[in-house]
PDB file of N, CA, C and O in Angstrom, chain B, residues numbered from 101:
ATOM      1  N   MET B 101       0.812  -1.173  -0.002  1.00  0.00           N
ATOM      2  CA  MET B 101      -0.007   0.005  -0.006  1.00  0.00           C
ATOM      3  C   MET B 101       0.866   1.233   0.000  1.00  0.00           C
ATOM      4  O   MET B 101       2.037   1.156   0.370  1.00  0.00           O
ATOM      5  N   LYS B 102       0.325   2.357  -0.398  1.00  0.00           N
ATOM      6  CA  LYS B 102       1.060   3.612  -0.383  1.00  0.00           C
ATOM      7  C   LYS B 102       1.280   3.987   1.067  1.00  0.00           C
ATOM      8  O   LYS B 102       0.443   3.709   1.926  1.00  0.00           O
ATOM      9  N   GLU B 103       2.415   4.624   1.336  1.00  0.00           N
ATOM     10  CA  GLU B 103       2.737   5.037   2.694  1.00  0.00           C
ATOM     11  C   GLU B 103       1.673   5.978   3.264  1.00  0.00           C
ATOM     12  O   GLU B 103       1.342   5.900   4.447  1.00  0.00           O
ATOM     13  N   SER B 104       1.147   6.854   2.435  1.00  0.00           N
ATOM     14  CA  SER B 104       0.085   7.783   2.899  1.00  0.00           C
ATOM     15  C   SER B 104      -1.147   7.048   3.358  1.00  0.00           C
ATOM     16  O   SER B 104      -1.817   7.496   4.289  1.00  0.00           O
ATOM     17  N   ASP B 105      -1.473   5.912   2.724  1.00  0.00           N
ATOM     18  CA  ASP B 105      -2.609   5.093   3.132  1.00  0.00           C
ATOM     19  C   ASP B 105      -2.310   4.369   4.430  1.00  0.00           C
ATOM     20  O   ASP B 105      -3.172   4.254   5.301  1.00  0.00           O
ATOM     21  N   ALA B 106      -1.078   3.880   4.557  1.00  0.00           N
ATOM     22  CA  ALA B 106      -0.676   3.174   5.777  1.00  0.00           C
ATOM     23  C   ALA B 106      -0.782   4.088   7.004  1.00  0.00           C
ATOM     24  O   ALA B 106      -1.139   3.639   8.094  1.00  0.00           O
ATOM     25  N   LYS B 107      -0.474   5.352   6.816  1.00  0.00           N
ATOM     26  CA  LYS B 107      -0.501   6.302   7.932  1.00  0.00           C
ATOM     27  C   LYS B 107      -1.902   6.564   8.440  1.00  0.00           C
ATOM     28  O   LYS B 107      -2.058   7.276   9.432  1.00  0.00           O
ATOM     29  N   THR B 108      -2.914   6.031   7.815  1.00  0.00           N
ATOM     30  CA  THR B 108      -4.296   6.165   8.295  1.00  0.00           C
ATOM     31  C   THR B 108      -4.733   4.936   9.066  1.00  0.00           C
ATOM     32  O   THR B 108      -5.869   4.869   9.537  1.00  0.00           O
ATOM     33  N   LYS B 109      -3.848   3.966   9.201  1.00  0.00           N
ATOM     34  CA  LYS B 109      -4.163   2.709   9.907  1.00  0.00           C
ATOM     35  C   LYS B 109      -3.612   2.720  11.324  1.00  0.00           C
ATOM     36  O   LYS B 109      -2.560   3.293  11.606  1.00  0.00           O
ATOM     37  N   TRP B 110      -4.367   2.061  12.211  1.00  0.00           N
ATOM     38  CA  TRP B 110      -3.973   1.927  13.600  1.00  0.00           C
ATOM     39  C   TRP B 110      -2.767   1.009  13.743  1.00  0.00           C
ATOM     40  O   TRP B 110      -2.668  -0.003  13.049  1.00  0.00           O
ATOM     41  N   CYS B 111      -1.860   1.355  14.633  1.00  0.00           N
ATOM     42  CA  CYS B 111      -0.670   0.556  14.886  1.00  0.00           C
ATOM     43  C   CYS B 111      -0.785  -0.107  16.266  1.00  0.00           C
ATOM     44  O   CYS B 111      -0.990   0.591  17.259  1.00  0.00           O
ATOM     45  N   PRO B 112      -0.658  -1.443  16.350  1.00  0.00           N
ATOM     46  CA  PRO B 112      -0.747  -2.143  17.615  1.00  0.00           C
ATOM     47  C   PRO B 112       0.504  -2.024  18.484  1.00  0.00           C
ATOM     48  O   PRO B 112       0.500  -2.470  19.631  1.00  0.00           O
ATOM     49  N   MET B 113       1.552  -1.439  17.963  1.00  0.00           N
ATOM     50  CA  MET B 113       2.812  -1.351  18.691  1.00  0.00           C
ATOM     51  C   MET B 113       2.993  -0.051  19.447  1.00  0.00           C
ATOM     52  O   MET B 113       4.052   0.160  20.038  1.00  0.00           O
ATOM     53  N   ILE B 114       2.009   0.826  19.453  1.00  0.00           N
ATOM     54  CA  ILE B 114       2.120   2.108  20.134  1.00  0.00           C
ATOM     55  C   ILE B 114       2.258   1.919  21.640  1.00  0.00           C
ATOM     56  O   ILE B 114       1.544   1.113  22.236  1.00  0.00           O
ATOM     57  N   GLN B 115       3.155   2.647  22.242  1.00  0.00           N
ATOM     58  CA  GLN B 115       3.320   2.667  23.698  1.00  0.00           C
ATOM     59  C   GLN B 115       3.072   4.097  24.147  1.00  0.00           C
ATOM     60  O   GLN B 115       3.729   5.031  23.687  1.00  0.00           O
ATOM     61  N   VAL B 116       2.120   4.252  25.046  1.00  0.00           N
ATOM     62  CA  VAL B 116       1.767   5.594  25.518  1.00  0.00           C
ATOM     63  C   VAL B 116       1.734   5.647  27.043  1.00  0.00           C
ATOM     64  O   VAL B 116       1.650   4.627  27.726  1.00  0.00           O
ATOM     65  N   SER B 117       1.802   6.869  27.542  1.00  0.00           N
ATOM     66  CA  SER B 117       1.670   7.113  28.978  1.00  0.00           C
ATOM     67  C   SER B 117       0.725   8.250  29.170  1.00  0.00           C
ATOM     68  O   SER B 117       0.719   9.183  28.366  1.00  0.00           O
ATOM     69  N   VAL B 118      -0.063   8.215  30.184  1.00  0.00           N
ATOM     70  CA  VAL B 118      -0.963   9.331  30.502  1.00  0.00           C
ATOM     71  C   VAL B 118      -0.283  10.366  31.401  1.00  0.00           C
ATOM     72  O   VAL B 118      -0.907  11.347  31.806  1.00  0.00           O
ATOM     73  N   VAL B 119       0.982  10.146  31.707  1.00  0.00           N
ATOM     74  CA  VAL B 119       1.745  11.049  32.551  1.00  0.00           C
ATOM     75  C   VAL B 119       2.551  11.994  31.678  1.00  0.00           C
ATOM     76  O   VAL B 119       3.464  11.532  30.993  1.00  0.00           O
ATOM     77  N   PRO B 120       2.264  13.300  31.661  1.00  0.00           N
ATOM     78  CA  PRO B 120       2.996  14.227  30.809  1.00  0.00           C
ATOM     79  C   PRO B 120       4.489  14.247  31.078  1.00  0.00           C
ATOM     80  O   PRO B 120       5.275  14.468  30.156  1.00  0.00           O
ATOM     81  N   GLU B 121       4.897  14.022  32.315  1.00  0.00           N
ATOM     82  CA  GLU B 121       6.316  14.073  32.660  1.00  0.00           C
ATOM     83  C   GLU B 121       7.097  12.921  32.069  1.00  0.00           C
ATOM     84  O   GLU B 121       8.327  12.950  32.035  1.00  0.00           O
ATOM     85  N   ALA B 122       6.376  11.889  31.596  1.00  0.00           N
ATOM     86  CA  ALA B 122       7.063  10.683  31.074  1.00  0.00           C
ATOM     87  C   ALA B 122       7.351  10.863  29.594  1.00  0.00           C
ATOM     88  O   ALA B 122       7.120   9.945  28.807  1.00  0.00           O
ATOM     89  N   GLU B 123       7.849  12.025  29.198  1.00  0.00           N
ATOM     90  CA  GLU B 123       8.140  12.278  27.801  1.00  0.00           C
ATOM     91  C   GLU B 123       9.433  11.558  27.413  1.00  0.00           C
ATOM     92  O   GLU B 123      10.527  12.001  27.764  1.00  0.00           O
ATOM     93  N   THR B 124       9.302  10.470  26.701  1.00  0.00           N
ATOM     94  CA  THR B 124      10.427   9.683  26.232  1.00  0.00           C
ATOM     95  C   THR B 124      10.188   9.350  24.769  1.00  0.00           C
ATOM     96  O   THR B 124       9.108   9.608  24.237  1.00  0.00           O
ATOM     97  N   GLU B 125      11.181   8.784  24.127  1.00  0.00           N
ATOM     98  CA  GLU B 125      11.046   8.406  22.717  1.00  0.00           C
ATOM     99  C   GLU B 125       9.976   7.348  22.503  1.00  0.00           C
ATOM    100  O   GLU B 125       9.345   7.322  21.446  1.00  0.00           O
ATOM    101  N   THR B 126       9.753   6.462  23.493  1.00  0.00           N
ATOM    102  CA  THR B 126       8.730   5.414  23.331  1.00  0.00           C
ATOM    103  C   THR B 126       7.347   5.904  23.713  1.00  0.00           C
ATOM    104  O   THR B 126       6.357   5.209  23.483  1.00  0.00           O
ATOM    105  N   ASN B 127       7.265   7.086  24.292  1.00  0.00           N
ATOM    106  CA  ASN B 127       5.967   7.631  24.679  1.00  0.00           C
ATOM    107  C   ASN B 127       5.370   8.458  23.542  1.00  0.00           C
ATOM    108  O   ASN B 127       5.088   9.646  23.699  1.00  0.00           O
ATOM    109  N   ARG B 128       5.187   7.815  22.412  1.00  0.00           N
ATOM    110  CA  ARG B 128       4.707   8.505  21.219  1.00  0.00           C
ATOM    111  C   ARG B 128       3.342   9.083  21.355  1.00  0.00           C
ATOM    112  O   ARG B 128       3.057  10.132  20.776  1.00  0.00           O
ATOM    113  N   GLY B 129       2.466   8.427  22.116  1.00  0.00           N
ATOM    114  CA  GLY B 129       1.119   8.931  22.275  1.00  0.00           C
ATOM    115  C   GLY B 129       1.052  10.315  22.890  1.00  0.00           C
ATOM    116  O   GLY B 129       0.290  11.169  22.438  1.00  0.00           O
ATOM    117  N   TRP B 130       1.861  10.537  23.934  1.00  0.00           N
ATOM    118  CA  TRP B 130       1.841  11.861  24.555  1.00  0.00           C
ATOM    119  C   TRP B 130       2.536  12.867  23.671  1.00  0.00           C
ATOM    120  O   TRP B 130       2.035  13.976  23.484  1.00  0.00           O
ATOM    121  N   ARG B 131       3.662  12.510  23.132  1.00  0.00           N
ATOM    122  CA  ARG B 131       4.473  13.425  22.328  1.00  0.00           C
ATOM    123  C   ARG B 131       3.763  13.868  21.055  1.00  0.00           C
ATOM    124  O   ARG B 131       3.903  15.016  20.634  1.00  0.00           O
ATOM    125  N   ARG B 132       3.007  12.971  20.443  1.00  0.00           N
ATOM    126  CA  ARG B 132       2.353  13.301  19.197  1.00  0.00           C
ATOM    127  C   ARG B 132       0.858  13.562  19.366  1.00  0.00           C
ATOM    128  O   ARG B 132       0.110  13.514  18.390  1.00  0.00           O
ATOM    129  N   GLY B 133       0.432  13.827  20.549  1.00  0.00           N
ATOM    130  CA  GLY B 133      -0.963  14.159  20.779  1.00  0.00           C
ATOM    131  C   GLY B 133      -1.915  12.993  20.573  1.00  0.00           C
ATOM    132  O   GLY B 133      -2.930  13.109  19.886  1.00  0.00           O
ATOM    133  N   LEU B 134      -1.569  11.882  21.177  1.00  0.00           N
ATOM    134  CA  LEU B 134      -2.381  10.641  21.113  1.00  0.00           C
ATOM    135  C   LEU B 134      -2.642  10.183  19.668  1.00  0.00           C
ATOM    136  O   LEU B 134      -3.781   9.916  19.284  1.00  0.00           O
ATOM    137  N   ASP B 135      -1.583  10.100  18.896  1.00  0.00           N
ATOM    138  CA  ASP B 135      -1.635   9.644  17.525  1.00  0.00           C
ATOM    139  C   ASP B 135      -1.273   8.158  17.513  1.00  0.00           C
ATOM    140  O   ASP B 135      -0.111   7.788  17.679  1.00  0.00           O
ATOM    141  N   TYR B 136      -2.278   7.323  17.317  1.00  0.00           N
ATOM    142  CA  TYR B 136      -2.057   5.871  17.392  1.00  0.00           C
ATOM    143  C   TYR B 136      -1.897   5.239  16.003  1.00  0.00           C
ATOM    144  O   TYR B 136      -1.941   4.016  15.874  1.00  0.00           O
ATOM    145  N   ASP B 137      -1.717   6.045  14.989  1.00  0.00           N
ATOM    146  CA  ASP B 137      -1.635   5.535  13.626  1.00  0.00           C
ATOM    147  C   ASP B 137      -0.199   5.146  13.249  1.00  0.00           C
ATOM    148  O   ASP B 137       0.762   5.525  13.919  1.00  0.00           O
ATOM    149  N   CYS B 138      -0.087   4.399  12.188  1.00  0.00           N
ATOM    150  CA  CYS B 138       1.176   3.986  11.602  1.00  0.00           C
ATOM    151  C   CYS B 138       1.988   5.226  11.256  1.00  0.00           C
ATOM    152  O   CYS B 138       1.432   6.252  10.864  1.00  0.00           O
ATOM    153  N   ILE B 139       3.298   5.127  11.403  1.00  0.00           N
ATOM    154  CA  ILE B 139       4.193   6.228  11.035  1.00  0.00           C
ATOM    155  C   ILE B 139       4.975   5.899   9.769  1.00  0.00           C
ATOM    156  O   ILE B 139       5.911   6.610   9.404  1.00  0.00           O
ATOM    157  N   GLY B 140       4.581   4.806   9.099  1.00  0.00           N
ATOM    158  CA  GLY B 140       5.191   4.465   7.815  1.00  0.00           C
ATOM    159  C   GLY B 140       6.683   4.251   7.888  1.00  0.00           C
ATOM    160  O   GLY B 140       7.180   3.521   8.745  1.00  0.00           O
ATOM    161  N   SER B 141       7.404   4.905   6.967  1.00  0.00           N
ATOM    162  CA  SER B 141       8.841   4.682   6.866  1.00  0.00           C
ATOM    163  C   SER B 141       9.625   5.231   8.042  1.00  0.00           C
ATOM    164  O   SER B 141      10.830   4.993   8.119  1.00  0.00           O
ATOM    165  N   GLU B 142       9.002   5.953   8.962  1.00  0.00           N
ATOM    166  CA  GLU B 142       9.679   6.399  10.162  1.00  0.00           C
ATOM    167  C   GLU B 142       9.833   5.229  11.152  1.00  0.00           C
ATOM    168  O   GLU B 142      10.592   5.332  12.115  1.00  0.00           O
ATOM    169  N   CYS B 143       9.131   4.143  10.922  1.00  0.00           N
ATOM    170  CA  CYS B 143       9.151   2.961  11.794  1.00  0.00           C
ATOM    171  C   CYS B 143      10.219   1.979  11.347  1.00  0.00           C
ATOM    172  O   CYS B 143      10.419   1.798  10.146  1.00  0.00           O
ATOM    173  N   MET B 144      10.892   1.358  12.260  1.00  0.00           N
ATOM    174  CA  MET B 144      11.912   0.361  11.922  1.00  0.00           C
ATOM    175  C   MET B 144      11.328  -0.901  11.290  1.00  0.00           C
ATOM    176  O   MET B 144      12.040  -1.664  10.637  1.00  0.00           O
ATOM    177  N   MET B 145      10.035  -1.114  11.490  1.00  0.00           N
ATOM    178  CA  MET B 145       9.399  -2.309  10.913  1.00  0.00           C
ATOM    179  C   MET B 145       8.860  -2.097   9.497  1.00  0.00           C
ATOM    180  O   MET B 145       8.459  -3.057   8.839  1.00  0.00           O
ATOM    181  N   TRP B 146       8.848  -0.850   9.024  1.00  0.00           N
ATOM    182  CA  TRP B 146       8.321  -0.562   7.679  1.00  0.00           C
ATOM    183  C   TRP B 146       9.265  -1.186   6.613  1.00  0.00           C
ATOM    184  O   TRP B 146      10.487  -1.064   6.695  1.00  0.00           O
ATOM    185  N   ARG B 147       8.663  -1.840   5.640  1.00  0.00           N
ATOM    186  CA  ARG B 147       9.404  -2.454   4.556  1.00  0.00           C
ATOM    187  C   ARG B 147       8.905  -1.903   3.243  1.00  0.00           C
ATOM    188  O   ARG B 147       7.697  -1.856   3.009  1.00  0.00           O
ATOM    189  N   TRP B 148       9.812  -1.485   2.381  1.00  0.00           N
ATOM    190  CA  TRP B 148       9.414  -1.038   1.063  1.00  0.00           C
ATOM    191  C   TRP B 148       9.217  -2.235   0.147  1.00  0.00           C
ATOM    192  O   TRP B 148      10.008  -3.178   0.171  1.00  0.00           O
ATOM    193  N   LYS B 149       8.169  -2.199  -0.654  1.00  0.00           N
ATOM    194  CA  LYS B 149       7.843  -3.293  -1.546  1.00  0.00           C
ATOM    195  C   LYS B 149       8.622  -3.182  -2.853  1.00  0.00           C
ATOM    196  O   LYS B 149       8.890  -4.198  -3.495  1.00  0.00           O
ATOM    197  N   ASP B 150       8.990  -1.961  -3.260  1.00  0.00           N
ATOM    198  CA  ASP B 150       9.673  -1.767  -4.514  1.00  0.00           C
ATOM    199  C   ASP B 150      10.860  -0.831  -4.350  1.00  0.00           C
ATOM    200  O   ASP B 150      10.927  -0.080  -3.377  1.00  0.00           O
ATOM    201  N   ALA B 151      11.790  -0.866  -5.284  1.00  0.00           N
ATOM    202  CA  ALA B 151      12.976  -0.035  -5.210  1.00  0.00           C
ATOM    203  C   ALA B 151      12.672   1.438  -5.341  1.00  0.00           C
ATOM    204  O   ALA B 151      13.447   2.268  -4.864  1.00  0.00           O
ATOM    205  N   GLU B 152      11.586   1.781  -5.962  1.00  0.00           N
ATOM    206  CA  GLU B 152      11.189   3.193  -6.166  1.00  0.00           C
ATOM    207  C   GLU B 152      10.591   3.815  -4.912  1.00  0.00           C
ATOM    208  O   GLU B 152      10.358   5.022  -4.847  1.00  0.00           O
ATOM    209  N   ARG B 153      10.348   2.969  -3.920  1.00  0.00           N
ATOM    210  CA  ARG B 153       9.741   3.411  -2.632  1.00  0.00           C
ATOM    211  C   ARG B 153       8.371   4.063  -2.851  1.00  0.00           C
ATOM    212  O   ARG B 153       8.069   5.113  -2.283  1.00  0.00           O
ATOM    213  N   VAL B 154       7.569   3.434  -3.668  1.00  0.00           N
ATOM    214  CA  VAL B 154       6.215   3.900  -3.918  1.00  0.00           C
ATOM    215  C   VAL B 154       5.238   3.229  -2.955  1.00  0.00           C
ATOM    216  O   VAL B 154       4.340   3.877  -2.417  1.00  0.00           O
ATOM    217  N   SER B 155       5.418   1.947  -2.745  1.00  0.00           N
ATOM    218  CA  SER B 155       4.524   1.230  -1.850  1.00  0.00           C
ATOM    219  C   SER B 155       5.355   0.340  -0.915  1.00  0.00           C
ATOM    220  O   SER B 155       6.494  -0.025  -1.205  1.00  0.00           O
ATOM    221  N   GLY B 156       4.739   0.019   0.196  1.00  0.00           N
ATOM    222  CA  GLY B 156       5.421  -0.779   1.219  1.00  0.00           C
ATOM    223  C   GLY B 156       4.397  -1.475   2.096  1.00  0.00           C
ATOM    224  O   GLY B 156       3.217  -1.551   1.755  1.00  0.00           O
ATOM    225  N   TYR B 157       4.865  -1.986   3.238  1.00  0.00           N
ATOM    226  CA  TYR B 157       3.989  -2.697   4.140  1.00  0.00           C
ATOM    227  C   TYR B 157       4.645  -2.766   5.514  1.00  0.00           C
ATOM    228  O   TYR B 157       5.843  -2.521   5.662  1.00  0.00           O
ATOM    229  N   CYS B 158       3.838  -3.104   6.511  1.00  0.00           N
ATOM    230  CA  CYS B 158       4.325  -3.269   7.863  1.00  0.00           C
ATOM    231  C   CYS B 158       5.101  -4.593   7.962  1.00  0.00           C
ATOM    232  O   CYS B 158       4.611  -5.639   7.537  1.00  0.00           O
ATOM    233  N   GLY B 159       6.280  -4.537   8.511  1.00  0.00           N
ATOM    234  CA  GLY B 159       7.084  -5.741   8.651  1.00  0.00           C
ATOM    235  C   GLY B 159       6.466  -6.758   9.620  1.00  0.00           C
ATOM    236  O   GLY B 159       6.871  -7.920   9.630  1.00  0.00           O
ATOM    237  N   LEU B 160       5.491  -6.331  10.434  1.00  0.00           N
ATOM    238  CA  LEU B 160       4.807  -7.288  11.326  1.00  0.00           C
ATOM    239  C   LEU B 160       3.855  -8.140  10.564  1.00  0.00           C
ATOM    240  O   LEU B 160       3.537  -9.253  10.983  1.00  0.00           O
ATOM    241  N   ALA B 161       3.380  -7.632   9.427  1.00  0.00           N
ATOM    242  CA  ALA B 161       2.376  -8.373   8.630  1.00  0.00           C
ATOM    243  C   ALA B 161       3.129  -9.233   7.611  1.00  0.00           C
ATOM    244  O   ALA B 161       4.276  -8.959   7.259  1.00  0.00           O
ATOM    245  N   ALA B 162       2.452 -10.264   7.159  1.00  0.00           N
ATOM    246  CA  ALA B 162       3.028 -11.112   6.125  1.00  0.00           C
ATOM    247  C   ALA B 162       3.014 -10.361   4.783  1.00  0.00           C
ATOM    248  O   ALA B 162       2.063  -9.641   4.479  1.00  0.00           O
ATOM    249  N   HIS B 163       4.056 -10.533   4.002  1.00  0.00           N
ATOM    250  CA  HIS B 163       4.129  -9.871   2.696  1.00  0.00           C
ATOM    251  C   HIS B 163       3.407 -10.772   1.668  1.00  0.00           C
ATOM    252  O   HIS B 163       3.778 -11.931   1.481  1.00  0.00           O
ATOM    253  N   ILE B 164       2.403 -10.234   1.028  1.00  0.00           N
ATOM    254  CA  ILE B 164       1.673 -10.992   0.019  1.00  0.00           C
ATOM    255  C   ILE B 164       2.078 -10.456  -1.335  1.00  0.00           C
ATOM    256  O   ILE B 164       1.971  -9.257  -1.591  1.00  0.00           O
ATOM    257  N   GLN B 165       2.546 -11.343  -2.208  1.00  0.00           N
ATOM    258  CA  GLN B 165       2.999 -10.921  -3.537  1.00  0.00           C
ATOM    259  C   GLN B 165       1.851 -10.821  -4.513  1.00  0.00           C
ATOM    260  O   GLN B 165       2.057 -10.478  -5.677  1.00  0.00           O
TER     261      GLN B 165
END
């Protein structure tokens, strides 16, 4: 799928805290204003499907050809 489409999907790997003082790199929910969606190529699990980097997929999901 296109990265822009992926960014509209919920990500099960989000780690958040309801404590504002707990601002850390893993506390994405607080830092990004409770954004639970995919971050696409900013994520270490994102995999590009093609060399042109037009479409890709979540590395947690199975790649279907």
